[in-house]
N, C-alpha and C positions, 0 to 999 in steps of 0.2 A: 251154461258153461262146464262144459265137461273136462275134468282133469285126468290125465292119463296116470297110470301107476308110476311112472318114473318122475312125473312132476310132483306126486304126492310126497314120494321120498325124499326129493330135493327141498320140498317145503318143510318136511320134518327134520332134516338136517339143518336147516337154517334156523329154524326155531331152536333146536337143541343148542346151536351156537349162540345164539341170543340169549337164552337163558343161561348158559354157562358164562357167557360175557357179563351179565348182569349179577350173578353170584359172585364172580370175582371181584366186580367194582364193590359190591356192598359188603361181603364178608371176608374175602381173603386179603383184600389190598389194606385194609385197616389192622389187621392181624401182623401183615408183613410189615407194615410200617411201624408198628409198636416193637415187633421184633429188631427191625433195623435201628431204631432209637435207642434201645436197651443194649444193643452191641456197641453203639457208639459211647454211651454212658460208661459201659463196663471197661472198653479200652480207655477212655480219660482217667476212670479212678485206678486202673493198673498202671498207667503211665505216671499218676501222681505218686502212687506208693513206691513205685521204682525211683523216683527222682528223691523223694523224702530218704529212702533207704540210702541210695548213693549219698547224699548230703551228711547223712548220721554216719556212714562208714567213713567217708573223707574227714569229718570232725573227729571220730574216734582215732583214727590212723594218725592225724596230725597232732592230737593233744596228747598221746601217750608217751611217744619219745620226747616230747619237749617237756613234759612233766618230769620224767625220769631224769633227764639229762639236768633239769633245774634243781633237783634235789640237793646236789653236791654245791651248787651255787647258792642256793637259799642257806643251807647250813652255814657256809663260810660267811655270807653276809652277816648272818645272824651272831655269829660267835666272834668273829675278829675284833670287835670294839671292847669284849670282856676278857677274852683270853689270848694267849698266843697259840697259834695254830701251828704244829710242826707238819702234820701232813693229813690229807683225808683222800682214802682211796676207796675206789668203787669196783666191785666185780658183779657181773650179771651172770645168773644161771638161769637158763632156759629150762622151762618146765612143760609139761604138757598142756596145762590151762593156762599159765601165766609165766611172766619173768619174775624172778625174785632177785632183787638187788641186795647184795650185802655191803654196806659201808662202814668202813673203820675210820675212826678219827682219833689223833693224838694230839692233845693240847697240854699246854703248861701255862700255870696262872696261880694266883692266891687261892688257897682252898675256899674262901667264900665266892670268890668269882667261879670257880669250878662248879659249885653247887649251883649257880644261876643258870647253867647250861639245861637243866631240866625245865626250866621255866621257858627258855627259848625255844627247846624241842616242843614243849607242849603249845607254844604259839605258832609253831610249824605243822602241828597235829602229828607228830613223828615221836612223841614220848611213849606211845604203846608199842613201837617196833624196836626199842632198846633189848637187845639179846643179851648183851654182856658188859659191864663196866667195871673198871679197874683203875682204883685210886692209888698212887704211892708216892712217897716222899721224892722230890726231884733229887738229882745228883747234884744241884747246885747247893753249896753249902751256905746258906743264907736262912738262919733259923728265924729271923724276926718277921720275915713275910710270909711265912708258912706256905712257900712254894711247892705245888704238887704236881704230880705229872698225871695225865688221865687219859686212859686208853678206852674207846667205847665204840661197840659194835652195834650196828642196827642193821634189821632184816627187814627191807621194805619190800611188799607185794605190789 
């Protein structure tokens, strides 16, 4: 059996293609499969992190305004049983990093009851935010009850 030159080249090409196909099956396919699996896992992790960050961002955004608005209500609910509240005002100053709420309240009551305000603020974790406290005798002429007027300023971050 004589094989001419063109048939030899054809056999060589077919052998090279078969060897290339076998190398592809044995070496390259497992590597490609691992790469594909790693890309899928990476995408799952990135999606999970993005979902977690979105949930945290929504929680932060919904919690902040609610807690800031509730400060005035919490103070009012806490103090209305012990003293008469004339007013509570709240001003918000927008800063670079955070918002600062200035809360001013004016109450009238017995001097012993006015001193209980500190305990109530401590229960609300606001005692460390007291910036200014002024107590003076009320204009009501009732010496027996020791009625005083208290103006307090809180600076809440």
